[in-house]
OpenMM code with the backbone's topology and positions (N, CA, C; nanometers):
from openmm import Vec3, app, unit

residues = "MET GLY GLY ALA TYR GLU PHE ARG TYR GLY THR VAL ILE PHE GLY GLN LEU CYS ARG PHE ARG ALA GLU ALA GLU ARG ILE ASP ALA ASP CYS ALA ARG ILE LEU PHE ASP ASN LEU ALA LEU LEU ALA ARG ASP GLY ASP ALA THR ARG THR ARG GLN ALA VAL GLN GLU PHE ASN ARG ALA VAL LEU ALA ALA LEU ASP GLY LEU PRO GLU GLY PRO ALA GLU".split()
positions = [
    Vec3(0.0678, -0.1205, 0.0041),
    Vec3(0.0097, -0.0294, -0.0200),
    Vec3(0.0859, 0.1040, 0.0140),
    Vec3(0.1876, 0.1705, -0.0682),
    Vec3(0.2580, 0.2946, -0.0522),
    Vec3(0.2047, 0.4234, 0.0025),
    Vec3(0.2345, 0.5185, 0.0524),
    Vec3(0.2044, 0.6498, 0.0966),
    Vec3(0.1194, 0.6374, 0.1910),
    Vec3(0.0188, 0.7283, 0.1774),
    Vec3(-0.1072, 0.7479, 0.2791),
    Vec3(-0.2059, 0.6460, 0.2541),
    Vec3(-0.2696, 0.5905, 0.3673),
    Vec3(-0.3704, 0.5236, 0.3643),
    Vec3(-0.4955, 0.5875, 0.3455),
    Vec3(-0.5628, 0.5444, 0.2604),
    Vec3(-0.7152, 0.5916, 0.1737),
    Vec3(-0.8292, 0.5107, 0.2231),
    Vec3(-0.9259, 0.5634, 0.2788),
    Vec3(-1.0489, 0.4744, 0.3096),
    Vec3(-1.1109, 0.4840, 0.1960),
    Vec3(-1.1673, 0.3572, 0.1322),
    Vec3(-1.2352, 0.2926, 0.0102),
    Vec3(-1.3802, 0.3168, 0.0348),
    Vec3(-1.4360, 0.4428, -0.0489),
    Vec3(-1.6011, 0.4590, -0.0243),
    Vec3(-1.6898, 0.3451, -0.0565),
    Vec3(-1.7808, 0.3101, 0.0079),
    Vec3(-1.8550, 0.2106, -0.0304),
    Vec3(-1.8368, 0.0184, 0.0155),
    Vec3(-1.7048, 0.0781, 0.1013),
    Vec3(-1.6794, -0.0557, 0.1526),
    Vec3(-1.7214, -0.0374, 0.3079),
    Vec3(-1.7564, -0.1557, 0.3575),
    Vec3(-1.8257, -0.1484, 0.4841),
    Vec3(-1.7212, -0.1256, 0.6185),
    Vec3(-1.7354, -0.0968, 0.6937),
    Vec3(-1.6737, -0.0540, 0.7997),
    Vec3(-1.5422, -0.1240, 0.8708),
    Vec3(-1.6212, -0.2462, 0.8879),
    Vec3(-1.5383, -0.3863, 0.9118),
    Vec3(-1.3965, -0.4145, 0.8439),
    Vec3(-1.4218, -0.3763, 0.7015),
    Vec3(-1.3111, -0.4134, 0.6098),
    Vec3(-1.2066, -0.3076, 0.5987),
    Vec3(-1.2979, -0.1667, 0.6581),
    Vec3(-1.2132, -0.0619, 0.6302),
    Vec3(-1.0896, -0.0904, 0.7894),
    Vec3(-1.1536, -0.1141, 0.8766),
    Vec3(-1.1050, -0.1064, 1.0049),
    Vec3(-0.9583, -0.2540, 0.9787),
    Vec3(-1.0226, -0.3563, 0.9085),
    Vec3(-0.9034, -0.4583, 0.8902),
    Vec3(-0.8080, -0.3992, 0.8034),
    Vec3(-0.8207, -0.3208, 0.6939),
    Vec3(-0.7384, -0.2901, 0.6118),
    Vec3(-0.6433, -0.1635, 0.6911),
    Vec3(-0.7146, -0.0895, 0.7727),
    Vec3(-0.6117, -0.0065, 0.8390),
    Vec3(-0.5294, -0.0750, 0.9742),
    Vec3(-0.5697, -0.1646, 1.0173),
    Vec3(-0.5238, -0.2537, 1.1186),
    Vec3(-0.3772, -0.3177, 1.0487),
    Vec3(-0.4016, -0.3643, 0.9446),
    Vec3(-0.2912, -0.3962, 0.8980),
    Vec3(-0.1823, -0.3167, 0.8206),
    Vec3(-0.2230, -0.1891, 0.7705),
    Vec3(-0.1382, -0.1126, 0.7540),
    Vec3(-0.0621, -0.0415, 0.8883),
    Vec3(-0.1292, -0.0356, 0.9782),
    Vec3(-0.0797, 0.0457, 1.1044),
    Vec3(0.0252, -0.0738, 1.1729),
    Vec3(-0.0180, -0.2122, 1.1566),
    Vec3(0.0947, -0.3085, 1.2259),
    Vec3(0.2103, -0.3248, 1.1039),
    Vec3(0.1734, -0.3000, 0.9767),
    Vec3(0.3016, -0.2937, 0.9347),
    Vec3(0.4041, -0.1644, 0.9709),
    Vec3(0.3470, -0.0524, 1.0075),
    Vec3(0.4219, 0.0785, 1.0108),
    Vec3(0.4784, 0.0584, 1.1526),
    Vec3(0.3839, 0.0200, 1.2414),
    Vec3(0.4519, 0.0178, 1.3776),
    Vec3(0.3701, -0.0628, 1.4812),
    Vec3(0.4180, -0.1867, 1.4911),
    Vec3(0.3417, -0.3432, 1.5396),
    Vec3(0.2880, -0.2746, 1.6849),
    Vec3(0.3664, -0.2223, 1.7616),
    Vec3(0.3409, -0.1894, 1.9276),
    Vec3(0.2269, -0.0984, 1.9038),
    Vec3(0.2738, 0.0153, 1.8337),
    Vec3(0.1559, 0.1151, 1.8101),
    Vec3(-0.0129, 0.0687, 1.8020),
    Vec3(-0.0178, 0.0062, 1.7217),
    Vec3(-0.0853, -0.0511, 1.6357),
    Vec3(-0.1739, -0.1549, 1.7472),
    Vec3(-0.0596, -0.2173, 1.8169),
    Vec3(-0.1311, -0.2966, 1.9189),
    Vec3(-0.1997, -0.2213, 2.0320),
    Vec3(-0.1440, -0.0903, 2.0851),
    Vec3(-0.2002, -0.0362, 2.1591),
    Vec3(-0.3385, 0.0435, 2.1321),
    Vec3(-0.3364, 0.0873, 2.0141),
    Vec3(-0.4519, 0.1487, 1.9534),
    Vec3(-0.5689, 0.0162, 1.9584),
    Vec3(-0.5297, -0.0763, 1.9071),
    Vec3(-0.6816, -0.1768, 1.8938),
    Vec3(-0.7078, -0.2191, 2.0014),
    Vec3(-0.6003, -0.2634, 2.1258),
    Vec3(-0.6129, -0.2946, 2.2272),
    Vec3(-0.7254, -0.2024, 2.3150),
    Vec3(-0.7409, -0.0640, 2.2933),
    Vec3(-0.8013, 0.0347, 2.3646),
    Vec3(-0.9116, 0.0727, 2.2956),
    Vec3(-0.9632, 0.0567, 2.1840),
    Vec3(-1.0679, 0.0848, 2.1121),
    Vec3(-1.1805, 0.1188, 2.1724),
    Vec3(-1.2129, -0.0065, 2.2201),
    Vec3(-1.3480, -0.0606, 2.2818),
    Vec3(-1.3836, 0.0343, 2.4009),
    Vec3(-1.2970, 0.1179, 2.4310),
    Vec3(-1.3186, 0.2102, 2.5448),
    Vec3(-1.3936, 0.3228, 2.4941),
    Vec3(-1.3822, 0.3527, 2.3517),
    Vec3(-1.4633, 0.4690, 2.2856),
    Vec3(-1.5763, 0.4291, 2.2742),
    Vec3(-1.6390, 0.3045, 2.2648),
    Vec3(-1.7682, 0.2671, 2.2272),
    Vec3(-1.8806, 0.2958, 2.3717),
    Vec3(-1.9132, 0.3998, 2.3637),
    Vec3(-1.9919, 0.4330, 2.4506),
    Vec3(-2.1536, 0.4824, 2.3857),
    Vec3(-2.2607, 0.4642, 2.4552),
    Vec3(-2.3993, 0.4954, 2.3998),
    Vec3(-2.4219, 0.6244, 2.5139),
    Vec3(-2.4666, 0.7150, 2.4778),
    Vec3(-2.5214, 0.8244, 2.5798),
    Vec3(-2.5033, 0.9551, 2.5456),
    Vec3(-2.4940, 1.0560, 2.6155),
    Vec3(-2.4446, 1.1633, 2.6293),
    Vec3(-2.3193, 1.2110, 2.5889),
    Vec3(-2.3018, 1.3693, 2.5688),
    Vec3(-2.1798, 1.4072, 2.5319),
    Vec3(-2.0794, 1.4294, 2.6796),
    Vec3(-2.1415, 1.4007, 2.7746),
    Vec3(-2.0404, 1.3708, 2.8932),
    Vec3(-1.9793, 1.2648, 2.9046),
    Vec3(-2.0860, 1.1304, 2.8886),
    Vec3(-2.0315, 0.9972, 2.8678),
    Vec3(-1.9047, 0.9957, 2.7466),
    Vec3(-1.9561, 1.0124, 2.6432),
    Vec3(-1.8803, 1.0558, 2.5283),
    Vec3(-1.7146, 1.0920, 2.5747),
    Vec3(-1.7269, 1.2189, 2.6423),
    Vec3(-1.6016, 1.2841, 2.6839),
    Vec3(-1.5389, 1.1945, 2.7878),
    Vec3(-1.5857, 1.1409, 2.8392),
    Vec3(-1.5109, 1.0578, 2.9765),
    Vec3(-1.4799, 0.9193, 2.8840),
    Vec3(-1.5635, 0.8780, 2.8129),
    Vec3(-1.4676, 0.7846, 2.7206),
    Vec3(-1.3481, 0.7952, 2.6490),
    Vec3(-1.3442, 0.9104, 2.5752),
    Vec3(-1.2345, 0.9576, 2.4872),
    Vec3(-1.1532, 0.9996, 2.6078),
    Vec3(-1.1727, 1.0629, 2.7465),
    Vec3(-1.0391, 1.0798, 2.8292),
    Vec3(-0.9863, 0.9136, 2.8890),
    Vec3(-1.0956, 0.8177, 2.8986),
    Vec3(-1.0447, 0.6800, 2.9323),
    Vec3(-0.9296, 0.6153, 2.8432),
    Vec3(-0.9869, 0.6491, 2.6804),
    Vec3(-0.8859, 0.6182, 2.5982),
    Vec3(-0.7382, 0.6711, 2.5963),
    Vec3(-0.7869, 0.7900, 2.5710),
    Vec3(-0.6624, 0.8729, 2.6119),
    Vec3(-0.5396, 0.8681, 2.7017),
    Vec3(-0.6021, 0.7996, 2.8338),
    Vec3(-0.5160, 0.7924, 2.9385),
    Vec3(-0.4405, 0.6207, 2.9287),
    Vec3(-0.5464, 0.5718, 2.9090),
    Vec3(-0.4932, 0.3860, 2.8402),
    Vec3(-0.4105, 0.4014, 2.7361),
    Vec3(-0.4167, 0.4776, 2.6544),
    Vec3(-0.3214, 0.4695, 2.5424),
    Vec3(-0.1459, 0.5242, 2.5677),
    Vec3(-0.2000, 0.6469, 2.6776),
    Vec3(-0.0749, 0.7235, 2.7239),
    Vec3(-0.0031, 0.6112, 2.8257),
    Vec3(-0.0628, 0.5718, 2.8790),
    Vec3(-0.0161, 0.4645, 2.9616),
    Vec3(0.0877, 0.3872, 2.9085),
    Vec3(0.0117, 0.2875, 2.8173),
    Vec3(0.0708, 0.2053, 2.7426),
    Vec3(0.2019, 0.2675, 2.6469),
    Vec3(0.1853, 0.3433, 2.6118),
    Vec3(0.3173, 0.4444, 2.5010),
    Vec3(0.4332, 0.4377, 2.6216),
    Vec3(0.3843, 0.4856, 2.7374),
    Vec3(0.4939, 0.4976, 2.8335),
    Vec3(0.5552, 0.4004, 2.9036),
    Vec3(0.5156, 0.2809, 2.8557),
    Vec3(0.5563, 0.1484, 2.8963),
    Vec3(0.6434, 0.0912, 2.7853),
    Vec3(0.6277, 0.1553, 2.6560),
    Vec3(0.7148, 0.0998, 2.5862),
    Vec3(0.8765, 0.1571, 2.5716),
    Vec3(0.9499, 0.0234, 2.5421),
    Vec3(1.1139, 0.0702, 2.5908),
    Vec3(1.1661, 0.2154, 2.4658),
    Vec3(1.2641, 0.2899, 2.5195),
    Vec3(1.2939, 0.3941, 2.4834),
    Vec3(1.3492, 0.3678, 2.3650),
    Vec3(1.3584, 0.4718, 2.2381),
    Vec3(1.4563, 0.4409, 2.1108),
    Vec3(1.3525, 0.3555, 2.0005),
    Vec3(1.4149, 0.3700, 1.8938),
    Vec3(1.3504, 0.2877, 1.7413),
    Vec3(1.3321, 0.1359, 1.7852),
    Vec3(1.2487, 0.0798, 1.7538),
    Vec3(1.2371, -0.0851, 1.7573),
    Vec3(1.3532, -0.1602, 1.6510),
    Vec3(1.4048, -0.2503, 1.7332),
    Vec3(1.5033, -0.3094, 1.5725),
    Vec3(1.4434, -0.4047, 1.5155),
] * unit.nanometer
topology = app.Topology()
chain = topology.addChain("A")
for resn in residues:
    res = topology.addResidue(resn, chain)
    for name in ("N", "CA", "C"):
        topology.addAtom(name, app.Element.getBySymbol(name[0]), res)
């Protein structure tokens, strides 16, 4: 897939997500794992306050996971 990832219009979201995940894993497997391990935190039904709380939970979880990665480029 060279270059920037592009969504394909008319493709179901699950297919898009699978393609995005594969591309993210190709670029940086650790970051892709952190992202996809925490995506479920964003799935909230409700008002704007609950949505903001979900985003904050997601951000905290991702930041904590990123802080746990070793320093420097992966070999």
